[in-house]
SELUM-929046 format. One record per residue (C-alpha): x, y, z; residue in one letter. Coordinates in steps of 0.1 Angstrom, whole numbers, plus 5000, padded with zeros to 4 digits. Layout:
[tordren [X Y Z] 'a'],
...
END
This chain:
[tordren [3740 4457 7437] 'm'],
[tordren [3713 4445 7461] 'p'],
[tordren [3714 4410 7473] 'h'],
[tordren [3690 4384 7459] 'l'],
[tordren [3668 4387 7490] 'y'],
[tordren [3661 4424 7483] 'd'],
[tordren [3658 4418 7446] 'l'],
[tordren [3631 4391 7452] 'y'],
[tordren [3613 4416 7475] 'g'],
[tordren [3615 4444 7450] 'm'],
[tordren [3602 4421 7422] 'a'],
[tordren [3571 4412 7444] 'h'],
[tordren [3562 4446 7458] 't'],
[tordren [3556 4463 7424] 'a'],
[tordren [3561 4459 7387] 's'],
[tordren [3596 4464 7373] 'y'],
[tordren [3585 4499 7360] 'k'],
[tordren [3576 4510 7395] 'k'],
[tordren [3602 4490 7415] 'a'],
[tordren [3618 4509 7444] 'k'],
[tordren [3645 4500 7469] 'a'],
[tordren [3634 4472 7492] 'f'],
[tordren [3632 4479 7530] 's'],
[tordren [3627 4455 7558] 'e'],
[tordren [3598 4477 7569] 's'],
[tordren [3580 4466 7538] 'd'],
[tordren [3575 4432 7556] 'l'],
[tordren [3553 4449 7582] 'd'],
[tordren [3523 4447 7559] 'd'],
[tordren [3514 4419 7535] 'p'],
[tordren [3495 4444 7514] 'n'],
[tordren [3528 4458 7503] 'n'],
[tordren [3534 4427 7481] 'f'],
[tordren [3518 4415 7449] 't'],
[tordren [3508 4383 7467] 'n'],
[tordren [3507 4370 7502] 'i'],
[tordren [3529 4340 7495] 's'],
[tordren [3559 4362 7486] 's'],
[tordren [3555 4381 7518] 'h'],
[tordren [3554 4349 7538] 'h'],
[tordren [3585 4335 7522] 'k'],
[tordren [3606 4366 7529] 'l'],
[tordren [3593 4368 7565] 'v'],
[tordren [3599 4331 7571] 'a'],
[tordren [3635 4333 7557] 'y'],
[tordren [3643 4363 7579] 'r'],
[tordren [3629 4347 7610] 'd'],
[tordren [3647 4314 7604] 'v'],
[tordren [3679 4333 7597] 'g'],
[tordren [3676 4351 7631] 'k'],
[tordren [3668 4319 7649] 'a'],
[tordren [3698 4301 7633] 't'],
[tordren [3724 4329 7631] 'k'],
[tordren [3713 4353 7658] 'g'],
[tordren [3693 4384 7661] 'd'],
[tordren [3719 4404 7642] 'd'],
[tordren [3711 4385 7611] 'f'],
[tordren [3701 4409 7582] 'n'],
[tordren [3691 4391 7550] 'p'],
[tordren [3695 4423 7530] 's'],
[tordren [3732 4424 7539] 'q'],
[tordren [3742 4388 7532] 'e'],
[tordren [3741 4366 7502] 'p'],
[tordren [3710 4343 7500] 'l'],
[tordren [3716 4310 7519] 'd'],
[tordren [3701 4282 7499] 'p'],
[tordren [3699 4259 7529] 'e'],
[tordren [3680 4286 7549] 'l'],
[tordren [3656 4290 7520] 'v'],
[tordren [3651 4252 7521] 'm'],
[tordren [3644 4252 7558] 'i'],
[tordren [3622 4283 7558] 's'],
[tordren [3603 4273 7526] 'g'],
[tordren [3597 4236 7535] 'g'],
[tordren [3621 4222 7508] 'g'],
[tordren [3610 4219 7472] 'r'],
[tordren [3573 4212 7473] 'p'],
[tordren [3568 4226 7437] 'h'],
[tordren [3602 4216 7423] 'g'],
[tordren [3621 4247 7433] 's'],
[tordren [3630 4264 7465] 'i'],
[tordren [3609 4292 7479] 'a'],
[tordren [3630 4323 7470] 'i'],
[tordren [3647 4329 7438] 'g'],
[tordren [3620 4320 7413] 'd'],
[tordren [3640 4289 7402] 'g'],
[tordren [3674 4305 7397] 'i'],
[tordren [3686 4295 7431] 'v'],
[tordren [3695 4258 7437] 'r'],
[tordren [3705 4238 7468] 'c'],
[tordren [3726 4206 7464] 'p'],
[tordren [3711 4191 7495] 'l'],
[tordren [3677 4176 7500] 't'],
[tordren [3655 4186 7530] 'l'],
[tordren [3661 4153 7548] 'p'],
[tordren [3699 4158 7544] 'e'],
[tordren [3697 4193 7558] 'i'],
[tordren [3675 4180 7587] 'k'],
[tordren [3700 4153 7595] 'a'],
[tordren [3728 4179 7598] 'r'],
[tordren [3708 4201 7621] 'q'],
[tordren [3713 4202 7659] 's'],
[tordren [3684 4201 7684] 's'],
[tordren [3686 4239 7688] 's'],
[tordren [3679 4246 7651] 'c'],
[tordren [3645 4258 7641] 'p'],
[tordren [3620 4231 7632] 'e'],
[tordren [3615 4226 7594] 'i'],
[tordren [3578 4231 7585] 't'],
[tordren [3559 4226 7553] 'h'],
[tordren [3554 4255 7530] 'r'],
[tordren [3518 4267 7534] 'p'],
[tordren [3495 4269 7504] 'q'],
[tordren [3484 4304 7492] 'p'],
[tordren [3448 4297 7502] 'v'],
[tordren [3459 4288 7537] 'd'],
[tordren [3478 4320 7539] 'l'],
[tordren [3448 4340 7526] 'a'],
[tordren [3426 4324 7552] 'i'],
[tordren [3451 4331 7580] 'e'],
[tordren [3454 4367 7568] 'a'],
[tordren [3416 4371 7567] 'a'],
[tordren [3413 4357 7603] 'l'],
[tordren [3441 4380 7615] 'e'],
[tordren [3424 4410 7599] 'k'],
[tordren [3391 4401 7615] 'e'],
[tordren [3409 4396 7649] 'r'],
[tordren [3425 4430 7646] 'l'],
[tordren [3392 4446 7636] 'a'],
[tordren [3374 4430 7666] 'n'],
[tordren [3402 4441 7689] 'q'],
[tordren [3400 4477 7676] 'a'],
[tordren [3362 4476 7680] 'a'],
[tordren [3365 4464 7716] 'l'],
[tordren [3391 4490 7724] 'e'],
[tordren [3369 4517 7709] 'k'],
[tordren [3340 4505 7730] 'e'],
[tordren [3362 4504 7761] 'r'],
[tordren [3373 4539 7756] 'l'],
[tordren [3337 4550 7750] 'a'],
[tordren [3326 4534 7782] 'n'],
[tordren [3355 4549 7800] 'q'],
[tordren [3346 4583 7787] 'a'],
[tordren [3309 4578 7796] 'a'],
[tordren [3319 4568 7832] 'l'],
[tordren [3342 4597 7835] 'e'],
[tordren [3315 4621 7823] 'k'],
[tordren [3290 4606 7848] 'e'],
[tordren [3315 4608 7876] 'r'],
[tordren [3322 4645 7868] 'l'],
[tordren [3284 4652 7866] 'a'],
[tordren [3279 4635 7900] 's'],
[tordren [3308 4654 7915] 'q'],
[tordren [3294 4687 7901] 'a'],
[tordren [3259 4679 7915] 'a'],
[tordren [3273 4670 7949] 'l'],
[tordren [3293 4702 7950] 'q'],
[tordren [3262 4722 7940] 'a'],
[tordren [3243 4706 7968] 'a'],
[tordren [3270 4714 7993] 'l'],
[tordren [3271 4750 7981] 'd'],
[tordren [3234 4753 7984] 'e'],
[tordren [3235 4738 8019] 'r'],
[tordren [3262 4762 8029] 'd'],
[tordren [3241 4791 8017] 'q'],
[tordren [3208 4778 8031] 't'],
[tordren [3220 4766 8065] 't'],
[tordren [3228 4801 8080] 'p'],
[tordren [3195 4815 8067] 'r'],
[tordren [3175 4786 8083] 'l'],
[tordren [3194 4791 8116] 'i'],
[tordren [3186 4828 8115] 'e'],
[tordren [3150 4821 8108] 'e'],
[tordren [3147 4795 8135] 'd'],
[tordren [3164 4820 8160] 'r'],
[tordren [3140 4847 8150] 's'],
[tordren [3110 4825 8155] 'r'],
[tordren [3123 4814 8189] 'n'],
[tordren [3128 4851 8199] 'e'],
[tordren [3094 4861 8186] 'a'],
[tordren [3079 4832 8206] 'g'],
[tordren [3097 4843 8237] 'q'],
[tordren [3086 4879 8232] 'q'],
[tordren [3050 4868 8227] 'd'],
[tordren [3051 4848 8259] 'q'],
[tordren [3066 4877 8278] 'y'],
[tordren [3040 4901 8265] 'e'],
[tordren [3013 4878 8276] 'l'],
[tordren [3029 4875 8311] 'f'],
[tordren [3033 4912 8313] 'v'],
[tordren [2996 4916 8307] 'g'],
[tordren [2987 4891 8334] 'l'],
[tordren [3010 4908 8359] 'c'],
[tordren [2995 4942 8352] 'e'],
[tordren [2961 4929 8358] 'k'],
[tordren [2971 4912 8390] 's'],
[tordren [2994 4940 8402] 'g'],
[tordren [3024 4917 8405] 'q'],
[tordren [3060 4928 8400] 'v'],
[tordren [3073 4919 8366] 'l'],
[tordren [3105 4898 8365] 'p'],
[tordren [3132 4909 8341] 'p'],
[tordren [3133 4892 8307] 'm'],
[tordren [3167 4883 8293] 'p'],
[tordren [3175 4910 8267] 'v'],
[tordren [3184 4898 8232] 's'],
[tordren [3200 4922 8209] 's'],
[tordren [3179 4910 8180] 's'],
[tordren [3146 4919 8197] 'i'],
[tordren [3155 4956 8196] 'g'],
[tordren [3127 4980 8205] 't'],
[tordren [3103 4952 8213] 'n'],
[tordren [3119 4951 8247] 'n'],
[tordren [3110 4988 8255] 's'],
[tordren [3078 4978 8272] 'r'],
[tordren [3095 4952 8292] 'a'],
[tordren [3122 4977 8303] 'a'],
[tordren [3095 5001 8315] 's'],
[tordren [3081 4974 8338] 'h'],
[tordren [3115 4964 8351] 'd'],
[tordren [3121 4983 8384] 'p'],
[tordren [3154 4984 8402] 's'],
[tordren [3160 4954 8425] 'p'],
[tordren [3143 4958 8459] 'g'],
[tordren [3122 4987 8448] 'v'],
[tordren [3085 4982 8445] 's'],
[tordren [3065 5001 8419] 'p'],
[tordren [3045 5030 8431] 'p'],
END
């Protein structure tokens, strides 16, 4: 037979035709209960019990403590204590219970009105929704920044690859232009020497010039030998 705490929870989570075994996990969501006040009473009783008797306190495994109900429910603001639907009674008044408490006992608070609980639940729901929206926005911004970072990294890599491919070609083109310029200057000098009958100095041979040096070679006599 379940203890009265579980019976109260079962009675306020569904109609008697659909009643199921009560579990502490049912307390995780107020929407599991027929009204928010019942959820608050059960949670308050559990929390006060843990604060008074230790973290090992399990209300489902112990008989209902009327004094704990008085403490967690703020006495008898409506003529009966919070849990038990009028069938549970406590011989002591709230001031008497408070007088017996030590300084380490949890503070006795007034039982909140259903409208106050509804407002608090609505505010909490809105807070969670705002928190979820902010988290979603944060993740979206993080994903956008990561996408932008990857795109920038890819663009930089593409630029580096293009540079690696272009640089050798530009170097080769520049070398070819320099060699062509040198060849043109030498050809001009050869022509001037032929007209004036001067001996042609040798031109440094570059392997890339190839056959263009054939004319220079024909005008390059052995050292110390004058042309006929």
